[in-house]
N, C-alpha and C positions, 0 to 999 in steps of 0.2 A: 511446635517444636522450639525449644530454646537451645541456643548455641552455647557450647562450652569451649572457651578459648584456653588452649594449653598454656600453663605458666612457663616462664623463661627456662627453668631447669628441665622441664619436659621437652621443650623445643630443642634445647642443646643436646639432650640424650638422643632425640630423633635424628639430629644432624650427624652425631657420631655414628649412629647405626647406618645412615645413608652412606657415609664414607666407607664403612666396613663392607657394606653390600657391594658398593662399586669396586672395592678392592678384592672381591671374590671370597670373603670370609664367612658368608652366610651358610654355606653348605648346600648340598643338593636337595635337601628336603624343605628348604625355605620356601614359603608360599608367596604368591602374588599379593594376597591379602596383607601379609606382614610387611611386604615392601610398600604397598599403598599406605598402610598405617604410618610407617616411618616417614614417608614424604609428607603426609598430612600434619604430623606432629612437628616435623622439622620446619615446615612452612608456616606454622602457627595457625593453621586452618581451624575454624570453629567446628567442633564435633557435635553430632546429634546425640540425643538421649540413647538411641540404638547403638551408636558407636561406643558410648561410655559403658553400656551394658556388655558389649562384646569385650571391651578392655577388662572389665571386672572378671568376666568368665575366663579370659586368657590368664590373668594373674592367678586366679584360683587353681587352674589346671597346672600351671607351669612353675609355681613357686618351688617345687622339688628340684627344678633344673639348677637352682642356685648352689646345690651341693655337688654338682658335677665338675670334673676336671676342666680347667680352662675358663671357668666362669669368673674367677677373681683376678684382677690386675696383678701381674707379677707371677702368676701361677703358670705351670706348663700348659702350652696350647692356647693361651689367652690371645685373642678372644675366641672362645669356642662358638660353634654355630648356635648353641643354646643361648649364649650371652648376646650374640648379635640379634637374635630373635627377641630376647627379653628387652633389649634397648630399643628395638624397632617398635615395640608396643609402649615405650615410654620409660622403661626401666623402673628402678626403685621410686624415682620421683613421680612417674606416671601412676604407679600403684598407690602411692600416698594420695595423689591428686584425686583419682577416681573414687577412692574409698570415701572421700568427703562429699561426693555428689550423690544426692538422693534422686534416683531415677526409677 
């Protein structure tokens, strides 16, 4: 297993997500898995190939969430629970990062 260290931008997105989670903005359907991922990324932990695969799958399933109200900064309801979850998985920076990893 090779480790994949999240780049600085992904770590910063995870840190923002952790703050939002702590502020109660994640919503009632937010998962323990999402919270764990946010902390992993925020702390700059190396991720396994399996973690990277899970991130790729998350982004593939949830890219539609970007069209929802409260997703974009400055919009009504920002940050929406969907935005908090997106950032917990690394956000746009995380999506770009894992796309470049061949697992």
